[in-house]
Structures are given as structure tokens and as C-alpha cells.
N, C-alpha and C positions, 0 to 999 in steps of 0.2 A: 504493500500500500504506500503510495507516495504521500508527501506532506500535505498536499491540497486535499486529497481524499481523507486523510486522517483528520484534518481540521473540520471537514464537513461531517464526518462521523461523530466527532466530539460535540459539534453543534446539535446534532440530533439527540445525543445523550443529555445535553443541557436542556433542550426543549422538553424532554420527558420529565425533568425535575421541576419545571416551572408550573405555577408561579412560585417564586422564591419569597420567603417571609420578608416583610418590609425592613425590619431592623437589620437582618442579615444582609440583604441586598445593599442597604446603605453602607454597611461596614465594608463590603467587597468593593463598592464603587469608590469609597474613600481611599482605600489602598491603591486602586488603579489611578485615582486622581493625583495622589501624592507622588507615586512613582512616575507618572506621566509628566508632571510639572518638573520634577528634578531632572530626569533623564533627557527630556526633549530640549531643555534649556542648556544642560551641561554639554550636550552634543555640539552646541553652537558656541561654547566657550564661557558660559556663565560660571562664576566662581563660587556660588553658594553650595555648600555641602548638602547632603540629603537631610541631615539634622537641622541645618539652618533653614532649608526650604520648608521643612515640616513646621518648625517654630514660627516662621513667618505666616504660613497659611493657616495654621491651627490657632495661633495665639497672637498674631500681629507683632511678633518680636523681630527686630532687625538684627542683623549680624554685625558685630563690631568690626570696623575696619574694612568692610566690604563695600564696593562701589554702589552708590545710590541707584545707578542704572540697572545693576543686576537685581536689586530688589524690585524695581518697577517691572522688569521683564517677568519675574516670577508672578507678581500680582496680576499683571495683564494676561499672562498665559492661563492662570487659574480662572480669571473671569471669563475667558474665551471657552474654557472647558465647561464651566458651569452653564454658560449660555447654550452650547450645543447639546449638553446633557438634558436641558429643559425642553428645547424645541424639538429634539428628536422623538419626544413622546407623542407629538402630533404629526400631522401630514405636512411637514414644513419642507418645501423644495430646496434643492441646492441651486442657488442663483449667483450671479455676479455680485448682486447687492449683499448677499450673505457673505461671500468671500471677502469683500472689502470691509464689511462690518467686523468679521473675525480679525482681520489684519489690524483694524483700528483698536479693537479690544486688546490685542496682543502687545502692540507697541505703545499704546496709551497716548503718547504725545510726540510731536515732531522733534528731531534732534539733528545735529551736524556730526559728520564723520569725515575722517581723512580718506582720500580717494586718489586714484591715478587716472589721468586723462588718456584718451586713445593714443596720444603721442608719447605716453610714458612719463608725463610730468605730474608732480604732486599737486593736489588741489583739495578743496573741501566741498562736500555736497550735503544738501539738506535731505534727510529722510522724511518724506511726507507720509503720515499714517493714513491708511485706507484709500490711497491713490496709486494708480499704476505708475510705473517708472517713467521718467521723462528724459533720462540719460542712459546710455548703454551700461550694462552691468556684467559684461563678459569677464571671465576669470582666466588667469594664467595657470596652466597645469604644471606639475612637477618637472616636466621635460622642457618647460619654457614656451610651449605652444599656447596659443589663445583658444579657449573653448567659448564658442559664440552661442549665447542665448538669443531669444527673440529680441529684435530691436524695439525701441519705444513705439515706433510707428506701427509695427506689426502686432504689438501686444493686445490692444483692444479687440481686434478681429480674431486673434487666436484664442483669447479667453472666451469670447462668445461662442466660437466653434467648439471649445472644450466642454462648455456647459451643455451645449446641444448634443454633442457626442455622448455625454454622460446620461442625459435624459433618455435618449434612444436605447442605450444599453440597459439602463435600469428598468425600462418598461418591457424588455424582452425576457420572457420566462426562462429562456435557455441560458441566460447570463449567469455566470458564477460570481456571486457578490465579492468573494475574496479577490479574484482576479480583477474585477472591475475596480475595487478600491485601490489595489496596488498599482494598476495601470494609470488610474487617475493621478495618484501621487507622482508617478514618474512623468507623465505628460505635463503636469503643473510645474514641476521642477525644471523641465526642459524649456518651458517658456520663461520662468523666473520673472513673474510679472511685477514684483515689487522691488524697491531699492534695497530692502533688508527684510528679514523675517520670513523668507520664502520656505525654508526647511520646516520651521515650526508650523507655519500655516498649512503646508502640504500634509504634515502628519495629523493635524487636527481635522482637515477635510477628509483624509483617508479614514480616520476613525469615525467621523460623522456618517460616512457611507456605510461602514461596517455596522455601526450601532443602529442605523435605519433598517438594516436587514437582520437585526436580532443578535449580532455578534458582540462580544465585549471589545473594548479598545485594545489596539496593539501598542505595546511599550517597547520601543527600541532602546535597549539599555546602553549606557555610555561605554561599558566595556566591550560592546559589539560595534563600536563606531567604525573601526576599520572594515569589518565585514559589510556593514550597511553601505558605506560609501563605495566599497569595491563592487557591490551588487549594482549600485546606481551607475557606476562607470561601465560595467558590462552591458547594462541596458543601453547606454549611449553607443555601444559598439554593435547593437542590434540583438543582444541576447537578453530579452526582457524576462525570460523564464527564470533566470537566476535571481532577479529581484523579487519576482512573485513568490518564489520558494523561500526566500529570506523572510518576507512578510508572513508567509504561512507558518514557518517555524515559530515565530514570535507570537502569532495568533494562537497556536497550539498551547503555548505556555499560559496565555490569558484564559483560554477555555478551561484548562486544567485547574487553574486557581478558582474560577467561578463555579466549576462543578464541585470542587471540594467545599466551597462555601455553601453551595446549595444543599449539600449533604450534612451541613453542620460541622464539618471538619475544619482543621486549622488552615488558614489561607496564607500563613507566613511562609516565606521562602528561605532558603539556606543562608542567604546574605542579609536577611532582615535583622538578625541578631547582631551581626557584625556592624551594621549601620547604627543600631542603638548603642552598642558598646563604644563605638567611635564618638558618638554624641556625648555619652557619659564622660569619657576620657577628656574630651575637649572642654566640657563644663567644669570638671574638677581642676584641670590645669588653668582654666581661666580664673576661677575663684582663687586659686593659689597665688596667682601673680597679679591680682588686682591692686591698683594704686589707691591709697586712702586720700581723702580730701585734706589738703593742708594749704597754708598760705602760698607756699612755693608753687604748688600744683595749680591753684586758682589763678595766680599771676600769669603762669604759662598759658592757661586757658584764655584769660582775658586778652593777652597780647596777640595770640595766634588764631583765636576763633571769635571772641566777642567783639573786638575792635573791627575786624573785617565785616562782621554781620551788622554792627551799628552803621558803618559807612555805606554798605550796600543798601541797607534799608532806607537811610536818609536820602541818598541820591535818587533812588527809584521812586520814592513816594512824593518827592518834590514835584514830580510831573503832574500830580493831581491838584496842586495849589491853585491853578488858574480857574478851577471849577467852584471854588469856595471863597467866601468873604474873608475868612480867617483860618489859618492852619498853624497848629502848634505841635512841635515834636518834644517828646520827653525821653530821656535816657537815664537809667537808674541801676543802682544796686540796692540791696535791702538797707544800706546805710545812708544813701542820699539820692536825690533826684535833681536833674538839671534839664533846662529847656533849650540848651545850646550844645551842639555836638562837640565842638572843640573844647569847650569848658568841661563837659562831661568826661572826655577822654583824659584830660589833664588832672581832674580832681577825683574821679572814681578810683583810679589805680592806687594812689597813696592810702586810701581807706581800706583796701582789701586786707583781710586777715582770716583767721580760722573760722570766724563767725559769719563770713560772707556765704549766703546760701541762695542768692537770687540775683540775676541781671534781667533787665527788660528794656524794651523800647516800644513807644507808642506814637501814633500820629492821630491828632484830633482835628477833624475837618468840620468847621462850623459854618452853617448857612450856605446852602447851595445857591450859586449866583443866578441861575436861570429861574426866575420867580414863577414863570408860567407853569413849571412842573411842581411847584410847591416848595416849601422850606423844609429842608431836612439836613441832618448831620451824619457823620460817619466816624467810627472809631476802629482803628487797626492796632494790633498789638502782637508782639512776639515775646515770649517769656523763656528764660533759661533757669531751670531749677537745679540746684546743686545738692546731690545726695551724698551719702558717705563714700561710695565707690564709683559713682557714675553721675552724669548730668543728663537732663532732659530738655529738649527744645519743643515748645508748644506754640501752636497758633492760637489766635484769639478765640476761635470757635471750638478749639480742642479736637478738631477732626483730623489734624495732621500733627504727628509727634515723632520724635526720634530719641533713642537713648544711646549714649556713647560712654565708654569707660574713660576715666581720667588718663591722660597721656595720648588719647586719640582726638585729634583736632577735627573741627568741621571742615570737610572738603569744600572746594570752591563751588562744585556743582550742588552740594547740599545747601550751602548758603543761598545760592541762586534759586533753588527749588522752594525753600521756605519763603523767601521774599516774593517770588512769583506767585505762590499760592495766595498770599495776602493781597497782592496787586489784582489778581483775577477776581478775588472775592469782592474787592472794592468796585472794580469795573462792572461786575454782575449786579451789584447793589444799585449802581447808577442806572444801568440798563432797565432794571425792574421798576425803578422809580419814575423813569421817563417814558415808559411805553404808552 
């Protein structure tokens, strides 16, 4: 029996066990979701470990010292999985709109990356979420050759054709869903319609197709990265069967997990304990090496994180002054408050000691200038709370926060992200008031 036939046979065995109890099915799907989030992002270079991924998804805990973008990728990927897991329960079609929506959920917001022009020169390009590429995204192979994906001009036509091909195949009773899902994944990757996130989007769409046909999702594990990409390269050479078989092998593993779960047996895999032990070791080592709050530590934090945050906040929010009659900024520690940035920077630092437990900045905008829309005010605020071993950054509405250990400074992109959150909250407030 080949792997495709084996997968179909296991699917029949699973069907005989359905319906699966609600709690047990949720437990199974949670395992799939955690594994899927970790492995799919790790394949693309995300630095969060399995334990850090689980802590972020389950408890909202950020990993100390890891890039903010890596956290955003995990959060976006999890949102995309939750979205397709919900819509797959109904008769929701696979459309270009859905594809762009998934990409937008995955990447969350536009960002800039380093790139190389067709002439081989370094440049910077903006990754637009939910939009097809506007520049070529060909890649250089290990041999130095260029592998050409679809051009930006070809992409809209090819994506429309891909969705139409899928619809025809999906409606054909003779179609094998496993082969359909794997081939869709390959065809999508061959087009490479987006500037970034194509691999993660392809795997989500492949699993959306499988789940529509009653299969569990396929998890391509990070330790199988070489085999996965080798199978894709063989498909590029015209041997699609190698890629289909690779997907089938991984689907068999998912089917076996789901069958064990349906029978009430353990769904843990051999490496699950290893993951948990690694997480335990990391936590113990982290606690062992934690830096305690002290005057020296707080001064270091003030110079390298608080001052840049104060400055970025002030410069950014001054852009809103023209909309209000009066604007007042405040910069503080728990010992003193000042309404002038330069004075605050010069006077707060000498007051810092072991009892310093808070820094903050706020912008008070009084009396909107455009009277036709009514008279209203706005308050923005960022707070930094200092605990015994770590500090917390909080937005005014407390919907965005981050914890970092002492000795770990705020990264430039983290400062940018907190300030941008408050700026967007202010802009949205004005939009709502002036509609």
C-alpha cells in the first residue's frame, strides 16, 4: 500500500470514530494549532522556540530578547489558523479574497525589508499585506542560477486561473483531496504571489482544503525542512509525485494523532516531552540569572530605553498639535513630573534611586479646533512599571503591553510599535468623532 492509499484508509478509520467528543476534539485541535504555529513559522526563520510560541499563544507572554516581528508573525499566523478553522465549518469557498485576507491576517501590518534589484544592487522594499506583489521576487539558487517566479504583471491572471482550477477539481468526485491540496500548495508557491509570507500562506491554504474534505491539518515539522524543500524542488523539475508523497506522509502522522485522540488515547508525540523539558530548563536558567532592580540597573534602563521612548513619543505626537487649541506633554517618574522634555531629561535622572518604580509620558490635547465637529479632548499615555526583576510597558488602554527583564533594553522597533499604537488610537479617535 502506498502512502496516499494509507492516508485514505486512515481517513476512513477516523470517519468511523466520528463524531469525536467536543472537549477531546478541542484538545486535539489545540495540539495541531500549537505545532502548526511553531513549525510553519520556524521553517521561515522565526526565532521563537516551541515553548515561547506556546507561552505567547496560550498566555500572551512575550519572549525576552526576541524580535518584536517574530512575535507578530506568531500572533498573525495563529489568527489566520483560527479564522480558517471557523469558516471551514460552513460552505465557505476558496477565493482570491480569502487568500488575500489570510495573507493580511498572517503579516498583520506592512513593513520594509532589504532586497536586491534585478541588476544585483541592494535596495529596500515595502511588504504590503494582503496585496499581490508589485516587484519581481525571483530567488537565486545555491548554484547561482535565478529561479523565476511569476512576474507582477502575470500574477493576477495566474491567481484567478489557480482558483478556477481548484474549483473545477474540487467539484469532480474523482478528485483525490490529498493530491488536490498538495498540488494547490505547489502551484501557489510556483506563482509566489506575495512579496513575503508565501510559504506560510501556501501551507494554510493547503490545510484549508484538507480540512474542507474532513482531513486534519498537515504539520511540516522544522526538522523535515530539508526534505520539504527538496520535494518542492523536485516538483519544479517536473516530479510532482515526490511532493505529494511528502505531504501524504505528514498527513498520515496527523491522522494517527487524531485517531488516537478519538479513541481517548494519548495524543502526545515522542518529542513533546523533550519540548516541555527544554521549556522547563530555559525557565529555570532564566530565573537563575535574573537581574534585580537597583539604582544602577534603573539608570541603565533610563539612558538606553526610557530616554529614546520619551523622545520618540514627543516628536511623533507633536504632529497632532495643529488639531487642538492647547497641547501639553508630561514626562515623569514616581518622584517628579515635568511638562518640558529637556527639563525632564535633565532632572529625572538625578532623582533615580532604588525606590524608582515608574516612568511615564502623556500628551493632553484640549479643545479640538474644528468646532463644526464638536468640542472634545484626547489623552494619550505610555507607562513603564518597574518590578523586582523585570519592567512592563503599557499603553493607555492597556490593550498593548510588553514585559522585559532588566538588562534587556527596548529595541528601536519596539519603541516604534508602542508609539505607533498610541498614534493610531488617536487618529481613530478623531476619525470616529468627525464622521
